[in-house]
N, C-alpha and C positions, 0 to 999 in steps of 0.2 A: 383542135383537141385530138391529138393522136391517141391518147388514153381517154376514154369518155368520162372517167372519174377524176381526172387531174387537169386543171387549168394551169398551164406553165408558161413562163416568160423568161427569157434570157437576156442578159445584159441590162442597161439603164438607158432609157430614150425620155429625155425631158418633155418632149411633145406627147407621149403616151403615158406619162406618169399618173396623171389624173384619172385616165381611163383605168389603168391597172389598179389604182387605189380603190376605186368603186367595185370592180369586179372581184377583187381580191379581199373584200370586207369579210369580217368574220362577226356573227351576232347570234342572238338567242330569242328574239322577240321582245325582251326587255330593253336591250341595247344592241347597237351594231357599231363596230369599230372599222374604219377604213384602213386599207392595207398599206398605208404610209410607213416608211422606215422608222424605227424608233428614235434614229437621231435626227429626223427630218423636222423642219419648223415650216409654218405656213409662209410661203415666199413667191407665191405665183406659179411655181412648178410643182411643189408638194402642197397637199391639202390635208394634214391630219384632222380627223374628225371622229367624235364618238357621240352618237345621237341616241338619246333615251326616249322611249316610246311615251308620248303625251306631254313631254316637257317643253311647253311653249312659253314664250315671253312676248309682250306687246311694247313697241317702241314707236316713237314719233321721230319724222325726218322731214326736212324742207326739201320739196322737189319742185323744180320749175316755178318757184315762188309761192308754192302751195304747201301747206302743212298736211302731211299724210300719216296715217297710222297703220302699222303693219305688224301682224303676229307671226313669229318665226319659231319653228323647231330649233331650239338652241344648240350650238355646238358645245358639248359639255367638256369638263377638264380633260386634258389629255393624260392618259395613264401609262403611256408608252415610254416616255423619254429615258433613253439609255444610250450612253456613248463611251468612249475609252480612248486612252492614250498611253504612251510609255512616259514615265515621270519626266516632266519638264517640257514635253512635246505639246503639240496643239490638239485638242479634243476632235475626234473624228467627226465630220459633218457630211461626208459622202461626196460624190458617189464612190463606190468601190471600184476596184480595178476590174473585177469580174462579179457577176451576180446571177443568181437563178432564183425565181420565185415559183413555189409550187403550192397551189391551193387543192388540198385533197378533199374533194366534195363528200365522199363517203364518210370520212371521219371529222370533217368540220375543222381542219387544222391548215393553217397557213405556215409554210416553211421558207425561210430565205437562207440561202447559202452565199456568202459573200467573201471573197479574197480582198484583203486590205494591204496595200504596200505603202509604207511610210517613206519619209524623205532619206532614211538611212538604208533603204532597201529590205526592212524587215517585212516579211510575209506572214500574214496572220489570217487564218480562216475562221470565220465566224458563222455558225449555224444557229438560226433562231427559229423557235416554234411559238406559235401563239394560238390561242382559242378563246371563245367566249363561251362559257360552260353552259350546256343545254341542261345539265343536271341540276346546276346551282346557278340560276340566272343572275345573281348579284356578283359573280366572281368572273374575273378574267385572268389570263395568265400568260406570262412571256418567259420562255427559257432560252437563254443565250450561252452557247458553247464556244469557247475560244481555244484554238490550237496554234501554237507558234510553229510555223513551218521551218524556218531556217534560223531561229534564235532562241535564246533562253534569257528569262529576266523578269523584273517586275511589270505588271500591267495594271493601270488604274481604271476602274470602271466606275462611272458616275450614273446614278440611277435615281429618278425622282418623279413628281408629278407637277404637272403645269396648269394652274388655275387661271392664268392670265390669257384667256382665249377669246376669240371673236368669230362671228359669222362672215368670213371672207372667201367662202367657196364658190361663189357665182360672181363673175366679173361685173355683170350689168347691175348688180345690187349695191356695188361698193360705195356708191355715193350716198347710200342710206345708213342710218344707224346699225352699226355692226356689232358693237360690244353690249351684251346682254347680262354678263355675269361679273361680279366683283367678288374677289377674295374676302373672307371674313374671318379666317383663321388657318393656321399651318402649324406643322412642327415635324421634327424628326427625333424620334425618341430612342432612348438607350436600350429599350427592349426590342429594337429592330423594326418598329413601325414608322412609317413616313405618312403623313396626312395632309389633306387640304379640305376646306369647306369654302363653297362659294354660294352666292345668293343672286337672284335676279332682281335688279333694281325696282323698287316699287311694287314688288310681288311677293307672295309667301314662298315661292319656290326656293328650296334649298337642295344643294348637291353636295354630297360628302364622298371622299375617297380616302381609302387607307390601303397603303401597300406593305406587303412583308416580303423582305429580301433575304435569300440564302445563298450561300456558295459552297460549292463541292469541287475540290477541297476547300476548307474554310480559308477566309481572307485573313491576310496577316495584320491588317490594320483597316479601320473604319473611321472616316471623319464625316461630319455632319455639317450641311450648309444650307441656310434658307434665305434665298433672295425672295423679295416680296412676291407672294403668291406661287412660289415655286421652290417647295421644300425639296431637298435632295440629300444624297449621301454618296460618299466616295469610298470604295473598297479597293485595297491593294491586293492584287492576286500575284502569286509567284508561279510563272509560267516556265515549264521545262520543255524542250523541244519535242514536238510530236505527242505530248501529253496533254489532252483536253482538260479544261477547268470550266465548270458550269456555274451560271448565275441564274437563279430562279426568283422571278418576281410574280407574286400574286396579289391582285388588287381587288377590293370590295368596293362596290358602288351602292350607295343609298341615297334616296332622295325623300323631300317631304310628301310626296305623293304616294309613297309605298305604304300599303295597308299593314297595320299592326307591327310597325317597325320601331316605333318611338323616335327619339331625336336622331336625325340622319348620321351625325358624326359619331356618336356612342355606338350606334348600330354597325357602321362601317368598321370601326375599329375592333369591335368585338368579333365581327365575322371574319376579318383578315386575320386576326391573331389565332382563330381557331380552325382556320382552312388547312385542309391537308396538303400533302405535297404535290408537285406539279405532276408526277407519274400517277398518283392516286386521283387527282381531279381529272386528268386526262383520260384514265380508264373509265370512269363513270360517265364522262362526256361522250365517249365513243359508244358506250352501249346505249345511250339515249338516241343518238343518230342512227344507230343500227335499227332501233324500233321505229324511228320515223321513216326510214327507207323501206321498211317492211310494209308500213301502213300506205305508202304511196307508190308502190311499185309499178313501174311502167317501162316495159321493153319493146322498144320499136326497132324493126329490122330495116334500117336504111343507112346509107353511107353518111357519116357526119352526124351521128346522133348524140354526141357528147352535150351539146348545148341544152338538150332536154334536162339532164341532170343538173346543169348550172342553173337553168331557170327555176327548178324545184328547190335547188338549195337556197337560193336567195328569197324564195317565197317563204320557206320554212324558217328563214333567220328573221323575217319581218312579222310573220303570223305564227304564233306557237302557243303552247299551253300557258307560257309565261305573259304574253300580251293578252290573252283571254282573261287573266285575272285583272286586267287593268281596265280602264275606261278609255279606250283607244280605237280609232278606226284604222283604215288601210292607207297610209300616205301613198300618193300616186308615184313617188320616187323612192318607196321603201324608206329605211332609216339609213340611207347610204350617202346622203349629201343634202344639200341645200336649196336646190331647185324646187320651185313652186312653193318655197318656204316650209316645205314639209306638210303641206296642207293635204286634206282628204277631198278627192273629187269623186265623179262617178266611176272611176277605174275600178272600184269594187265590183262593178257590174261584170268585168272581165275575170275577176279573181274568185268570186264566191261560187261560180258554178263548178269550179275545180274543188274548192273546199267542201261544198255540199256533199260531194260523193267521196271524199277522202278524210276530211276531219270537220264533220258537222258542228261539233262543238265550237270550233274557231269561227265557222260561218255565224253561228248564233251570236258569239261575242260582238261581231261587227254589227249585226243587226241591233243588239241592245245599245250599241254606242249611238246609233241613230235614234232608238226610241228615248234615250235619256235627253236628247236635245229636241224632243218633240215640242216642248213649251216654246223653246226659241224659235222653232220653225211657225209655230202658231202666232207668236208676236210678230214675226217678219210678215206673214200674210195679213195680219191685221194692219200693220204699218202702210202696206201697200194697198189698203182697201179691199181685201179679200178675206174670205173665211177659210177654215181648215189650216193646213200646215203647208208652208212654203220653204222647202229645205234649201239651203245656200249653196251655190256652186263650188265655193271653196269653204270646207270646214276645218276648225281647229280644236281649240280647247273647250269652247262652251256652246258652239253651235251657231254663233252668229255669222253673218256674211263675212268672209275674209277675202274675197276677191280684190284685186288691186284697182285703185281708181285711175291710176296712170300706169302706162308701160313704155319702155324705151325701145325705139327702134335704132338698133346699132348702126344701120346703114345710113340713116339721115341724121342721127344724133338728136332727134327730137322726141320728147315725152308727149304721148298721145292719150286721150281719154280711153279707158278701158271699160268696155260694156259687157263683159263676159258674165257678170252676175244676172243677166236676163236669160240665162240657160236653164229655164225652169223645169226642163225634162228631167233634171237630177233627182227631183222628187219621185217620178215615175219610175226611175231606176231603183229607188229604194223601195217602192212598192213591188216591182218585178222581183227584187231580191228576196223579199218576204215570202211572196207566194211560191217561188221556185224552191226556197228552202223547205216550205212545208210540204210541198209535192215530193221532195226527195226524202224527207225524214219522217213525215207523219207527226211531227212534233206539235200536237194539239195544245199542250201546256204553254208552249212559247206563243202560239198564235193567240191564246186566251189571255196571256198576261202582257204581251207587249205587241206582237204583230198586227192583230186586227185593228187596234186602237190606232196605230200608226198608218196602216193602209187606209182606213176609213177617213182619216183626216186628210190624207192625200187626195182622196177621191173627192172629198168636199171641197178641196182647193180648186181642183178642175172645174167642178160645177159652178163655183163662184166666179172663176176667172173667165168663163165663156159669156160672149154676149150674142145676143140674137141678130142675125143680118136678115132683115125683112125682104131685101131684093132676092136673096138665095133662098130664104126660108131654111136657113140652116144656122148653127151656131159657131161663132169663130173665136179664136184665142189670139189676141193680138199684142204686139210689142215684145215679142220674144226672140231668143236666138236658138238656132239649131245646133246639133253636134259639129257642123261644119266649122264654125267659129271665124270664119273669114268675113261672111256678110253679118254686119250688125246694124245696117240701116239700109233704107232705099236711097238710091242715088239723089242727091240734092236735098234729102229730108232734114228737117231742123231737129229732129229727135230720133234717138236709137231704136232699134227693135223692128222685127218683121212680123208679118200676119201669117197665121195658118201654116206653120211649119208642119209638113206632112208627118214626119217621124213624131213630133210633139203631140199632134193632134190624134194620130192613131193610136199612139201608146197611152194617151189620155183616156181615149174610149175603152181600151183594154183594162185600164185600172178601175174605171167605173163598172165595167162588167165584173171584175174580180171581187169589188166590194160587195156585190150581191152573193157571189159564190161564198165569200168569207162569212157573211152572216149565216149562210145555209149550213155551214160545217160546224159552226160554233155550238156548243151545247146550250139548250134553251135558257138556262139561267144567266149564262154569261152574255149571251146575245141580249137578253132583256136589260141586264145591267149596263152594257155598252150603249144601248139605244137610249137608255135613261141619262146616262152620264153625259153623252155627247148631245143631247136633246135632239136625237134623229127621229123625226116623225114620218109618216107615210108621204106627206106631200113632198118632202125634200128628197126621200128616196125615189119617188117617182120622177122627180126632175133630174135626177142622176141618170136614170135610164133614158129619159128623153134626150139629154145632152149627148150621152154616150152613143146614142144611135143616129145623132144627125149633125155631129161635128163635121165642119167643111174640110175636105181633102182636095187640094188643087191637082189638075192634071193638064198636060199640054203635050201635044204631038204623040199622043199615045203612051206618054210615060208619066209616072208619079212626078209632080213637081216638087221641088225642094221646099219652096214656100209660095204662097200667093203672088202672082205677077212675076215670078222667076222668068217666064218666057220673054219678058220684056228687057231683060238685060243683054248687053252687047256680047257678041262672040270676042273672045281674046285671039289675037293673032299669034296662036301656039307656036307656029313654026319659027316665027321672028324671034319670040322670047327664048325659045329653046336654043337657037343660034347665038343669042346674046349672053345667056345665063346658062351654064351647064346644070345648075342645080335650081330647081323651081319650088322647093320645099317651102320656102318662106317668100312666096309670090306677093303676099300682102305687104311684106317690107320693101321688096323691090318696087312695087307699084307705088307706095307711098313716098319712097325716096326720089321717085321720078316726078312727084307732084299729081299723082294719079291716085285712084282708090279701087281697090279689088271689089267693092260694092257695086261697081259699074258692070261687072262681068259674071259670066256663067263660069266660074272657077272655084273649086272647093279646096280646102285644106285637107280634109278627110272625108271618109263616108258619112253621109247624112241620112238621106232617104233609104239607102241601102242597109241602114242599121236595122230596118224592120225584118229583112231576111237573115239578119244575124241573130236576132232574139226569137224569130219564129220560123217554122218551116214554111215553105211555099204554100202548103195547104192551109196553114193557120193564117198566113197573110191573106189569102184570098177570102178566107172566112171573116176575117177582120174588116175588110173592105165591104164585102156583101152585107154585113151586119150594119154598116154605115149607109147602105144603100148604093153602092158604086158596083158597076160591073168589074169583075176582076178576071179577065181572060188569063189563060195559061201564059200567053207570050207577053203579058205585062211584066214579068219578071226579066226576061232575057232583053227586052227593049230598054227598060230601066237601068239595068246593069250595064248595058253596052253604052248607054248614053252618059252616064256619070263616070265611068271608067275612063273616057276620053278627056274628062274636064276636071279631074282630081290629081292633085300634085303630092298627096301623102305626106303632108308636113307633120304628121304624127304617127308613131309606131303602131297606135291602135289601128290605123287604116289597113295596115298589112293583114292584121288579124281578120278584119271584117272582110276584106276582098278574098282572102283565102277561103273563109267560110262560105260566102255566096256563090263562089264560082265552084264549088265542090260538084254541084249537079250539072252545070253548065260547060265547064272547061276545066277538067281535073289537072291538066298539065300546068296550066295557069294558076290553078289553086295551089299546087305544090310549090310553084315558085314564090308565090305571096307567103306560104307557109315558111319557106326557108328564109325570106327576108325577115319575117317576124321573129323567128327563132334565133337569128344571129344579129338582131338589130343593135344589141348593146355589145355583143362581143366584137362587131366590126365598127361600132359607133356610126351607124349610118346616119344619124341626125348631126353629124359633124360637130363633136365636141361636148354634146349635152349628156353623155353617159358620164363623163367626169363629175358632173354635178349631182349624179344620183341615177340608179338604174330606172328602167321603165317597168314598173312591176306588172301593170296591167297587160302590156305585150308579151311579158315572159309567161305569165299565167294563161294568157289567152292562146299562145303558141302550143302549150302543152294541152290545153283544153281542145284545140283543133285535133290532136290524136285522140284524146279521150272520148270526145263526144261526136265531133264533125265526121271524120272519116269512118267511124264505126257506126255512124247515123244513130246514135244512141239519144233516145228521148225519155225524160222521166216524167211519169204521170202518176196520179194517185191509184190507179188500177194496175200499176206494174212498169216493166221497161219495155220500150220499143227499140229493135235494132234493125238497122238498114244499111249495111256497110257498102262504102264505095271508096276502096283503096286506091289512091293514085299509083301509077306504075312503078314508081320508084320506093313504094312502101310495101315490103313483102309480108310483114306480120306484126301483130300487135298483141301484147300481153298486159292485161291491167288487173289491179285490184280495186274494187269499188265497194262503197257502202250504201245500201238502200233500206232505209226504214228499219235499222238494226241488224239487217243481215249484211254480211260480208261476203262478196262474190268475186271469184276469179273469171275473167273474161278473156277468152283468145279468138282473135279474128285473122283469118287468112284469105286467100282468093277462093277458097273452096267451101269454107265452113265458118260457122260461129259456135263456139262452145262455153257454156255458162256452168260453172261449178258453185254451189252454195257451201260455205263453211258449215260444218255439222252443228256448231253452237248458236246459230241464229234463231230468231223467232219464227222466220218463214211462214208458209211458202211465199214465193214470188211468181206472179204471172208474167210470162214472157211472150212477146209478139215479135215475130221476125218474117217480113215478106209474105204476109197473108196467113202465116202459121201461128197457132197459139199453144203454149205448153205451160204447165204449173210445175214448178221445181221446189222441192222441199228441201230442208236442211240436210247436207251431206249428199245430195243428189246432183247430177250432171245431166245437161241436156245439150245436144249438138243439132243444129240446123245446117242442111246443106244448102249451098247457095248455086 
């Protein structure tokens, strides 16, 4: 990215088309449209897709002789279709002779400039601009300008809507049910509107689109054509050499999930008919983006900082004021593709720390998504024989467990059992997000209305899930998976699950401690109401403290064990495997294809035990372990970090974020390398083809948060902000805009100083702590700490 605000691609490369479509997507939180060409169809090279937040559909498939049910974020009707020809010629299907794509991150506009040469040598330049309005979330727009370079004459332009779409964007899912939507109505009216409505089979979900098309100068003729599910119209333009003609297409989306909209089709037609012109819509769209960039300003002084803006851009296209008004979570792959079926994982753990300090209202909406599914989590816990709330590893529309029952190993061609639903630590991530949001915002109203109830029920689950081990005289949590994901059973075991995953148990202990803190900060009347509503008595609260202080945490060779009996696993011949396989990110698939199992080895897909030092400072980890009754010498961190670094293959983009974070204090040069890996993971498609299926939102947000909190040493607490900068040598200066408990603060960090300025209109003051010094800063005041 030579220009840090422009993502630019030259030419056409079929092998990179999917990647470019994902990274050049435009959206607004309500929907995201991939950067596919308007003339493109889904053909294995192109993957047109528009994904609307929260629009899921459940379908059954037969896999390896078993009937399985999956819920997918549906690929909505394609609003882009537009192609052209000279009369009697073939419709243009691409690719053009020359092409440039430019995604303007500052303005949220994708521009495509293409040269098309037909069989008679006629050269036509086509400039197309598109955006998904940040001002009017139900509107998207495409402007196409045609210029005849060496000819004059008529040009026919066909524009329409495509309601005959399917979820075909992930190759390994293509043996499953792919068509979720069926057209229920369509038309192209004399008043200039083209429309289509689709329905999800066996579901109340309805999606309606209405398009309004205008030309300048006006078209000399208009014909309407309606193939099943694909209404269209053909306009005849009169081109004179070197004189541009513009076709403007504005499309309205409405769904049955939209609040206060009425029937989707009527609402879409009404909205499209009354929409302003392309320039008018673009102007207000650009104003909204300017507001967003002011609120999340981050200026980092290092070579190659452009991907920072790209990461923030895609985060703000997935999470916005428009998504906040909907009942939606944070899909791990954004709204940019079909990987993970659009499900919500624990990736919000990496996203919300950024939002807490920039857009707390968006973080709150994600937490309310979890609270609305509290009853589903309670039902899941009860079905498994536990009390409290057990949140699903993969969540979708209604909060039930959406994790796969089977997954395909492309190397062996075998469908294998999927036990990822045993990652119970996702509930602790929800509790962590709630408490960290409260610390950053002081939002007692949210804690009273939703946050406390959710956190307490998660604490109740951990107390219920723990069993007492009389030999150790400690509590144990059995049959779970840790963040690593590779290890899902002990070698030779007849059932899945591991015992006493260190990350899971330490975080469960933290949750049980925060439950007591939550009850402490609640107003007395609300605390009493919750205790009565949840039937929480003194004996159960005492048990929470007992379990929270005596959970078993395994160690071996002076390091924190990933799980109990981890040290009994074999060491992999790393040198041999690295010689045979240049990329070990999917070591689990490699070993399974060889008839072996990664369960036999000390090898991790991604950070597991080290996640503790990502969520907590070294001091906090020592305090957590000592609260559990374990010695926690200072060298534990270095030994544990070095041990797992040698045994981790980084099969997830999140692993780079975690390792960059934990290495900050131990090896800043290595930390910077991992930061750069995380920052460009999607731009360079380091996971080999996965970005085409959707961006990795957690890694994008996590990379920016490394600048925001890690390298500044920023910690957010109830009593104020702590700053302890450790800038890598490649990072010269950071400037940030942050929000803390209603105050907006500008923070500047360089090698010599830290400066914090509070905006004059905040409630203030804020207490600042920096390397042993403390200062109170009021609204409109500035404080500088010398380093």
